[in-house]
ROPA-931184 format. One record per residue (C-alpha): residue number from 0; chain; y, x, z. Coordinates in nm, 2 decimals. Example, Ala and Ser with C-alpha at 12.3 -4.5 7.8 and 13.67 -1.06 7.14 Angstrom:
2
seq = 0&mol = A&v = -0.45&u = 1.23&w = 0.78
seq = 1&mol = A&v = -0.11&u = 1.37&w = 0.71
END
This chain:
284
seq = 0&mol = A&v = 7.72&u = 2.93&w = 7.51
seq = 1&mol = A&v = 7.80&u = 2.59&w = 7.65
seq = 2&mol = A&v = 7.86&u = 2.45&w = 7.30
seq = 3&mol = A&v = 7.51&u = 2.58&w = 7.19
seq = 4&mol = A&v = 7.35&u = 2.42&w = 7.50
seq = 5&mol = A&v = 7.54&u = 2.10&w = 7.44
seq = 6&mol = A&v = 7.43&u = 2.09&w = 7.07
seq = 7&mol = A&v = 7.07&u = 2.16&w = 7.16
seq = 8&mol = A&v = 7.08&u = 1.88&w = 7.42
seq = 9&mol = A&v = 7.22&u = 1.64&w = 7.17
seq = 10&mol = A&v = 6.94&u = 1.73&w = 6.93
seq = 11&mol = A&v = 6.68&u = 1.67&w = 7.19
seq = 12&mol = A&v = 6.84&u = 1.34&w = 7.28
seq = 13&mol = A&v = 6.84&u = 1.23&w = 6.92
seq = 14&mol = A&v = 6.47&u = 1.33&w = 6.90
seq = 15&mol = A&v = 6.36&u = 1.13&w = 7.20
seq = 16&mol = A&v = 6.58&u = 0.84&w = 7.08
seq = 17&mol = A&v = 6.38&u = 0.83&w = 6.76
seq = 18&mol = A&v = 6.05&u = 0.80&w = 6.94
seq = 19&mol = A&v = 6.07&u = 0.43&w = 7.01
seq = 20&mol = A&v = 6.18&u = 0.37&w = 6.65
seq = 21&mol = A&v = 5.87&u = 0.56&w = 6.53
seq = 22&mol = A&v = 5.63&u = 0.36&w = 6.75
seq = 23&mol = A&v = 5.56&u = 0.09&w = 6.48
seq = 24&mol = A&v = 5.47&u = 0.37&w = 6.24
seq = 25&mol = A&v = 5.23&u = 0.53&w = 6.50
seq = 26&mol = A&v = 5.07&u = 0.19&w = 6.56
seq = 27&mol = A&v = 5.04&u = 0.14&w = 6.18
seq = 28&mol = A&v = 4.87&u = 0.48&w = 6.14
seq = 29&mol = A&v = 4.63&u = 0.40&w = 6.42
seq = 30&mol = A&v = 4.53&u = 0.07&w = 6.26
seq = 31&mol = A&v = 4.49&u = 0.24&w = 5.92
seq = 32&mol = A&v = 4.27&u = 0.51&w = 6.07
seq = 33&mol = A&v = 4.07&u = 0.26&w = 6.27
seq = 34&mol = A&v = 3.99&u = 0.07&w = 5.96
seq = 35&mol = A&v = 3.85&u = 0.38&w = 5.78
seq = 36&mol = A&v = 3.48&u = 0.31&w = 5.84
seq = 37&mol = A&v = 3.21&u = 0.10&w = 5.69
seq = 38&mol = A&v = 3.06&u = -0.20&w = 5.86
seq = 39&mol = A&v = 2.73&u = -0.18&w = 6.04
seq = 40&mol = A&v = 2.43&u = -0.24&w = 5.81
seq = 41&mol = A&v = 2.29&u = -0.59&w = 5.78
seq = 42&mol = A&v = 1.96&u = -0.72&w = 5.64
seq = 43&mol = A&v = 2.15&u = -0.98&w = 5.43
seq = 44&mol = A&v = 2.32&u = -0.70&w = 5.24
seq = 45&mol = A&v = 2.00&u = -0.51&w = 5.17
seq = 46&mol = A&v = 1.86&u = -0.59&w = 4.82
seq = 47&mol = A&v = 1.51&u = -0.48&w = 4.92
seq = 48&mol = A&v = 1.51&u = -0.74&w = 5.20
seq = 49&mol = A&v = 1.73&u = -1.04&w = 5.10
seq = 50&mol = A&v = 1.68&u = -1.00&w = 4.73
seq = 51&mol = A&v = 1.30&u = -1.04&w = 4.74
seq = 52&mol = A&v = 1.12&u = -1.37&w = 4.80
seq = 53&mol = A&v = 0.82&u = -1.33&w = 5.03
seq = 54&mol = A&v = 0.48&u = -1.48&w = 4.97
seq = 55&mol = A&v = 0.40&u = -1.76&w = 5.22
seq = 56&mol = A&v = 0.13&u = -1.68&w = 5.47
seq = 57&mol = A&v = -0.07&u = -1.93&w = 5.67
seq = 58&mol = A&v = -0.12&u = -1.70&w = 5.97
seq = 59&mol = A&v = 0.11&u = -1.70&w = 6.28
seq = 60&mol = A&v = 0.22&u = -1.39&w = 6.47
seq = 61&mol = A&v = 0.25&u = -1.34&w = 6.84
seq = 62&mol = A&v = 0.51&u = -1.08&w = 6.96
seq = 63&mol = A&v = 0.46&u = -0.92&w = 7.30
seq = 64&mol = A&v = 0.73&u = -0.78&w = 7.52
seq = 65&mol = A&v = 0.90&u = -0.46&w = 7.40
seq = 66&mol = A&v = 0.78&u = -0.16&w = 7.60
seq = 67&mol = A&v = 0.99&u = 0.15&w = 7.65
seq = 68&mol = A&v = 0.86&u = 0.50&w = 7.73
seq = 69&mol = A&v = 1.11&u = 0.61&w = 7.99
seq = 70&mol = A&v = 1.27&u = 0.95&w = 7.98
seq = 71&mol = A&v = 1.52&u = 1.12&w = 8.21
seq = 72&mol = A&v = 1.85&u = 1.25&w = 8.08
seq = 73&mol = A&v = 1.95&u = 1.61&w = 8.14
seq = 74&mol = A&v = 2.31&u = 1.64&w = 8.04
seq = 75&mol = A&v = 2.35&u = 1.97&w = 8.22
seq = 76&mol = A&v = 2.09&u = 2.12&w = 7.98
seq = 77&mol = A&v = 2.21&u = 1.94&w = 7.67
seq = 78&mol = A&v = 2.53&u = 1.74&w = 7.68
seq = 79&mol = A&v = 2.50&u = 1.63&w = 7.32
seq = 80&mol = A&v = 2.19&u = 1.41&w = 7.37
seq = 81&mol = A&v = 2.09&u = 1.13&w = 7.61
seq = 82&mol = A&v = 1.80&u = 0.88&w = 7.61
seq = 83&mol = A&v = 1.94&u = 0.54&w = 7.50
seq = 84&mol = A&v = 1.93&u = 0.23&w = 7.71
seq = 85&mol = A&v = 1.73&u = -0.04&w = 7.52
seq = 86&mol = A&v = 1.80&u = -0.42&w = 7.55
seq = 87&mol = A&v = 1.44&u = -0.51&w = 7.53
seq = 88&mol = A&v = 1.49&u = -0.89&w = 7.50
seq = 89&mol = A&v = 1.76&u = -0.86&w = 7.23
seq = 90&mol = A&v = 1.54&u = -0.62&w = 7.03
seq = 91&mol = A&v = 1.24&u = -0.85&w = 7.06
seq = 92&mol = A&v = 1.43&u = -1.16&w = 6.95
seq = 93&mol = A&v = 1.58&u = -0.97&w = 6.66
seq = 94&mol = A&v = 1.24&u = -0.86&w = 6.54
seq = 95&mol = A&v = 1.10&u = -1.22&w = 6.56
seq = 96&mol = A&v = 1.40&u = -1.37&w = 6.38
seq = 97&mol = A&v = 1.39&u = -1.11&w = 6.10
seq = 98&mol = A&v = 1.01&u = -1.16&w = 6.04
seq = 99&mol = A&v = 1.04&u = -1.54&w = 6.02
seq = 100&mol = A&v = 1.35&u = -1.52&w = 5.79
seq = 101&mol = A&v = 1.24&u = -1.26&w = 5.55
seq = 102&mol = A&v = 0.86&u = -1.26&w = 5.55
seq = 103&mol = A&v = 0.60&u = -1.52&w = 5.47
seq = 104&mol = A&v = 0.49&u = -1.57&w = 5.83
seq = 105&mol = A&v = 0.59&u = -1.93&w = 5.92
seq = 106&mol = A&v = 0.61&u = -1.86&w = 6.29
seq = 107&mol = A&v = 0.65&u = -1.58&w = 6.54
seq = 108&mol = A&v = 0.60&u = -1.67&w = 6.91
seq = 109&mol = A&v = 0.73&u = -1.46&w = 7.19
seq = 110&mol = A&v = 0.43&u = -1.45&w = 7.43
seq = 111&mol = A&v = 0.49&u = -1.43&w = 7.80
seq = 112&mol = A&v = 0.38&u = -1.15&w = 8.03
seq = 113&mol = A&v = 0.42&u = -0.78&w = 8.02
seq = 114&mol = A&v = 0.06&u = -0.65&w = 7.98
seq = 115&mol = A&v = -0.15&u = -0.63&w = 7.67
seq = 116&mol = A&v = -0.44&u = -0.83&w = 7.82
seq = 117&mol = A&v = -0.20&u = -1.11&w = 7.92
seq = 118&mol = A&v = -0.03&u = -1.12&w = 7.58
seq = 119&mol = A&v = -0.37&u = -1.13&w = 7.39
seq = 120&mol = A&v = -0.49&u = -1.41&w = 7.62
seq = 121&mol = A&v = -0.18&u = -1.62&w = 7.56
seq = 122&mol = A&v = -0.20&u = -1.56&w = 7.19
seq = 123&mol = A&v = -0.57&u = -1.66&w = 7.18
seq = 124&mol = A&v = -0.50&u = -1.98&w = 7.38
seq = 125&mol = A&v = -0.23&u = -2.08&w = 7.13
seq = 126&mol = A&v = -0.44&u = -2.01&w = 6.83
seq = 127&mol = A&v = -0.24&u = -1.72&w = 6.69
seq = 128&mol = A&v = -0.39&u = -1.47&w = 6.45
seq = 129&mol = A&v = -0.22&u = -1.14&w = 6.51
seq = 130&mol = A&v = -0.05&u = -0.99&w = 6.81
seq = 131&mol = A&v = 0.23&u = -0.73&w = 6.75
seq = 132&mol = A&v = 0.30&u = -0.50&w = 7.04
seq = 133&mol = A&v = 0.63&u = -0.30&w = 7.00
seq = 134&mol = A&v = 0.67&u = 0.02&w = 7.19
seq = 135&mol = A&v = 0.99&u = 0.23&w = 7.18
seq = 136&mol = A&v = 0.83&u = 0.57&w = 7.22
seq = 137&mol = A&v = 1.16&u = 0.77&w = 7.19
seq = 138&mol = A&v = 1.52&u = 0.68&w = 7.14
seq = 139&mol = A&v = 1.82&u = 0.91&w = 7.19
seq = 140&mol = A&v = 2.19&u = 0.88&w = 7.14
seq = 141&mol = A&v = 2.32&u = 1.20&w = 6.99
seq = 142&mol = A&v = 2.67&u = 1.35&w = 6.95
seq = 143&mol = A&v = 2.72&u = 1.45&w = 6.59
seq = 144&mol = A&v = 3.07&u = 1.60&w = 6.61
seq = 145&mol = A&v = 3.42&u = 1.52&w = 6.51
seq = 146&mol = A&v = 3.49&u = 1.37&w = 6.17
seq = 147&mol = A&v = 3.78&u = 1.40&w = 5.93
seq = 148&mol = A&v = 4.01&u = 1.17&w = 6.13
seq = 149&mol = A&v = 4.00&u = 1.40&w = 6.43
seq = 150&mol = A&v = 4.29&u = 1.64&w = 6.33
seq = 151&mol = A&v = 4.53&u = 1.36&w = 6.23
seq = 152&mol = A&v = 4.43&u = 1.17&w = 6.54
seq = 153&mol = A&v = 4.51&u = 1.47&w = 6.76
seq = 154&mol = A&v = 4.87&u = 1.46&w = 6.62
seq = 155&mol = A&v = 4.88&u = 1.08&w = 6.69
seq = 156&mol = A&v = 4.74&u = 1.15&w = 7.04
seq = 157&mol = A&v = 5.01&u = 1.41&w = 7.12
seq = 158&mol = A&v = 5.29&u = 1.20&w = 6.98
seq = 159&mol = A&v = 5.21&u = 0.84&w = 7.08
seq = 160&mol = A&v = 4.89&u = 0.87&w = 7.29
seq = 161&mol = A&v = 4.78&u = 0.51&w = 7.33
seq = 162&mol = A&v = 4.73&u = 0.42&w = 6.96
seq = 163&mol = A&v = 4.49&u = 0.71&w = 6.92
seq = 164&mol = A&v = 4.24&u = 0.55&w = 7.15
seq = 165&mol = A&v = 4.13&u = 0.30&w = 6.87
seq = 166&mol = A&v = 4.07&u = 0.57&w = 6.60
seq = 167&mol = A&v = 3.70&u = 0.63&w = 6.53
seq = 168&mol = A&v = 3.72&u = 1.01&w = 6.50
seq = 169&mol = A&v = 3.39&u = 1.10&w = 6.67
seq = 170&mol = A&v = 3.05&u = 1.06&w = 6.50
seq = 171&mol = A&v = 2.74&u = 0.96&w = 6.71
seq = 172&mol = A&v = 2.39&u = 0.88&w = 6.60
seq = 173&mol = A&v = 2.06&u = 0.74&w = 6.71
seq = 174&mol = A&v = 1.73&u = 0.92&w = 6.67
seq = 175&mol = A&v = 1.39&u = 0.79&w = 6.78
seq = 176&mol = A&v = 1.07&u = 0.61&w = 6.69
seq = 177&mol = A&v = 0.94&u = 0.26&w = 6.74
seq = 178&mol = A&v = 0.56&u = 0.20&w = 6.72
seq = 179&mol = A&v = 0.43&u = -0.15&w = 6.61
seq = 180&mol = A&v = 0.07&u = -0.19&w = 6.73
seq = 181&mol = A&v = -0.11&u = -0.47&w = 6.55
seq = 182&mol = A&v = -0.41&u = -0.65&w = 6.71
seq = 183&mol = A&v = -0.66&u = -0.91&w = 6.60
seq = 184&mol = A&v = -0.63&u = -1.19&w = 6.85
seq = 185&mol = A&v = -0.98&u = -1.33&w = 6.77
seq = 186&mol = A&v = -1.16&u = -1.00&w = 6.84
seq = 187&mol = A&v = -0.90&u = -0.82&w = 7.06
seq = 188&mol = A&v = -0.93&u = -0.51&w = 6.84
seq = 189&mol = A&v = -0.65&u = -0.28&w = 6.76
seq = 190&mol = A&v = -0.61&u = -0.30&w = 6.39
seq = 191&mol = A&v = -0.35&u = -0.02&w = 6.32
seq = 192&mol = A&v = -0.02&u = 0.12&w = 6.42
seq = 193&mol = A&v = 0.30&u = 0.14&w = 6.21
seq = 194&mol = A&v = 0.55&u = 0.40&w = 6.33
seq = 195&mol = A&v = 0.91&u = 0.33&w = 6.24
seq = 196&mol = A&v = 1.17&u = 0.61&w = 6.25
seq = 197&mol = A&v = 1.50&u = 0.50&w = 6.40
seq = 198&mol = A&v = 1.78&u = 0.70&w = 6.26
seq = 199&mol = A&v = 2.15&u = 0.62&w = 6.20
seq = 200&mol = A&v = 2.50&u = 0.75&w = 6.24
seq = 201&mol = A&v = 2.83&u = 0.58&w = 6.30
seq = 202&mol = A&v = 3.19&u = 0.68&w = 6.40
seq = 203&mol = A&v = 3.31&u = 0.55&w = 6.73
seq = 204&mol = A&v = 3.65&u = 0.52&w = 6.89
seq = 205&mol = A&v = 3.74&u = 0.61&w = 7.25
seq = 206&mol = A&v = 3.64&u = 0.28&w = 7.40
seq = 207&mol = A&v = 3.31&u = 0.26&w = 7.21
seq = 208&mol = A&v = 3.23&u = 0.61&w = 7.33
seq = 209&mol = A&v = 3.32&u = 0.55&w = 7.69
seq = 210&mol = A&v = 3.69&u = 0.59&w = 7.77
seq = 211&mol = A&v = 3.85&u = 0.90&w = 7.92
seq = 212&mol = A&v = 4.20&u = 1.04&w = 7.86
seq = 213&mol = A&v = 4.07&u = 1.39&w = 7.79
seq = 214&mol = A&v = 3.77&u = 1.28&w = 7.58
seq = 215&mol = A&v = 3.94&u = 1.34&w = 7.25
seq = 216&mol = A&v = 3.92&u = 1.72&w = 7.32
seq = 217&mol = A&v = 3.64&u = 1.75&w = 7.58
seq = 218&mol = A&v = 3.37&u = 1.52&w = 7.45
seq = 219&mol = A&v = 3.07&u = 1.53&w = 7.48
seq = 220&mol = A&v = 3.10&u = 1.76&w = 7.78
seq = 221&mol = A&v = 3.32&u = 1.51&w = 7.95
seq = 222&mol = A&v = 3.08&u = 1.22&w = 7.91
seq = 223&mol = A&v = 2.87&u = 1.09&w = 8.19
seq = 224&mol = A&v = 2.56&u = 0.86&w = 8.20
seq = 225&mol = A&v = 2.78&u = 0.55&w = 8.20
seq = 226&mol = A&v = 2.96&u = 0.67&w = 7.89
seq = 227&mol = A&v = 2.63&u = 0.73&w = 7.71
seq = 228&mol = A&v = 2.53&u = 0.38&w = 7.81
seq = 229&mol = A&v = 2.84&u = 0.25&w = 7.63
seq = 230&mol = A&v = 2.75&u = 0.46&w = 7.33
seq = 231&mol = A&v = 2.40&u = 0.31&w = 7.33
seq = 232&mol = A&v = 2.55&u = -0.04&w = 7.33
seq = 233&mol = A&v = 2.79&u = 0.05&w = 7.05
seq = 234&mol = A&v = 2.51&u = 0.18&w = 6.83
seq = 235&mol = A&v = 2.26&u = -0.09&w = 6.91
seq = 236&mol = A&v = 2.31&u = -0.26&w = 6.57
seq = 237&mol = A&v = 2.18&u = 0.06&w = 6.40
seq = 238&mol = A&v = 1.87&u = 0.05&w = 6.61
seq = 239&mol = A&v = 1.81&u = -0.32&w = 6.55
seq = 240&mol = A&v = 1.87&u = -0.29&w = 6.17
seq = 241&mol = A&v = 1.62&u = 0.00&w = 6.13
seq = 242&mol = A&v = 1.35&u = -0.17&w = 6.34
seq = 243&mol = A&v = 1.39&u = -0.51&w = 6.18
seq = 244&mol = A&v = 1.40&u = -0.37&w = 5.83
seq = 245&mol = A&v = 1.08&u = -0.18&w = 5.86
seq = 246&mol = A&v = 0.91&u = -0.46&w = 6.04
seq = 247&mol = A&v = 1.00&u = -0.70&w = 5.76
seq = 248&mol = A&v = 0.87&u = -0.46&w = 5.49
seq = 249&mol = A&v = 0.55&u = -0.41&w = 5.69
seq = 250&mol = A&v = 0.50&u = -0.78&w = 5.73
seq = 251&mol = A&v = 0.54&u = -0.84&w = 5.36
seq = 252&mol = A&v = 0.25&u = -0.60&w = 5.29
seq = 253&mol = A&v = 0.01&u = -0.83&w = 5.47
seq = 254&mol = A&v = -0.20&u = -0.54&w = 5.60
seq = 255&mol = A&v = -0.23&u = -0.70&w = 5.94
seq = 256&mol = A&v = -0.34&u = -1.03&w = 5.80
seq = 257&mol = A&v = -0.62&u = -0.88&w = 5.58
seq = 258&mol = A&v = -0.75&u = -0.66&w = 5.86
seq = 259&mol = A&v = -0.74&u = -0.94&w = 6.11
seq = 260&mol = A&v = -0.94&u = -1.15&w = 5.88
seq = 261&mol = A&v = -1.21&u = -0.88&w = 5.83
seq = 262&mol = A&v = -1.22&u = -0.83&w = 6.21
seq = 263&mol = A&v = -1.27&u = -1.20&w = 6.27
seq = 264&mol = A&v = -1.55&u = -1.22&w = 6.02
seq = 265&mol = A&v = -1.74&u = -0.92&w = 6.15
seq = 266&mol = A&v = -1.73&u = -1.02&w = 6.51
seq = 267&mol = A&v = -1.81&u = -1.36&w = 6.66
seq = 268&mol = A&v = -1.52&u = -1.50&w = 6.87
seq = 269&mol = A&v = -1.58&u = -1.33&w = 7.21
seq = 270&mol = A&v = -1.57&u = -1.49&w = 7.55
seq = 271&mol = A&v = -1.28&u = -1.43&w = 7.78
seq = 272&mol = A&v = -1.47&u = -1.15&w = 7.96
seq = 273&mol = A&v = -1.58&u = -0.98&w = 7.65
seq = 274&mol = A&v = -1.23&u = -1.00&w = 7.50
seq = 275&mol = A&v = -1.09&u = -0.82&w = 7.79
seq = 276&mol = A&v = -1.35&u = -0.55&w = 7.76
seq = 277&mol = A&v = -1.28&u = -0.50&w = 7.39
seq = 278&mol = A&v = -0.90&u = -0.46&w = 7.42
seq = 279&mol = A&v = -0.86&u = -0.08&w = 7.41
seq = 280&mol = A&v = -0.51&u = 0.06&w = 7.38
seq = 281&mol = A&v = -0.45&u = 0.28&w = 7.08
seq = 282&mol = A&v = -0.46&u = 0.65&w = 7.13
seq = 283&mol = A&v = -0.13&u = 0.84&w = 7.13
END
C-alpha cells in the first residue's frame, strides 16, 4: 500500500514539476490564439471608398455637435445588451475628416454650440452652404456568444490561467442607427435625412470585455455597466467605420448640394428672425 502511495506521489510530483516547463508552450498558444482575428475595418482598405476619386465640389459643409438619444440599461431584464457610450467629439471629428478626405467637399467646419438654431446661425455667418446634424438615435453593445476559441481557451485557463486572458474567445457586436439630417443654411430648411445602420461584430479578449476571473464562464451575466463601457470603447472603431463610410458615400452623391441650391433659389435669403422661424426639426 505504501509503495502504491509513494508511486502515486512521485507521479504527481513529476506532473507538477512539468508545469513550469510547459509555461512557454502555454504562452505561445495564448499568443497564437490571440492573433486569430482580423483587423478592425478601415476606410483606406475599402475599394468603394479609397479606390474612387470624388468630383470636386465648391460648397462647404458645417457639422453640428453629435446628439445622442439617451436610453437606460436594464441588465436584469436582458444581460446580453446594453446601450453604448458614445464619444461624441471623437465621432464628430472622424466624420469631418472622412468627408474631407474622401468626398469632393473642400472643407467641413465643426460649428460651435449644441442647439440647431445656434449651429445654423454660425454656419450662416461663416457663409457655409449645408449644415449636417448627426443624431445617434440608437446604439447598443450586444453579446453574440462564444466563438471557436472558447473550448481550447477553457483548457488553457484551467492549466495556465493568466495567458487565457488575452485570447479573444467572446464575440460582441454593435447595433444601432445614426441619422444625418441635412439643412440648407441659406433658407434654414430641412432638406432630407439619411439614416445609417450601425452594425458590426468583433471578438474580444477578457480585458477588452471588462476583466473578471470568472468571466470566461459566466459572461455576460457577470458583466456590470462598467464592463459594458469597456466593450463600447473596444468596439468604437466599428461604429466610426460604419458611420464614416456611409457619410462619405452620401456626400459623393451630392444630394444635399443640389437640394440646397434649389432651396436657395426658391427662397430669398431670410433675415435672422425669419431664419429662426423657418428652422423646423425633422419629424421622427
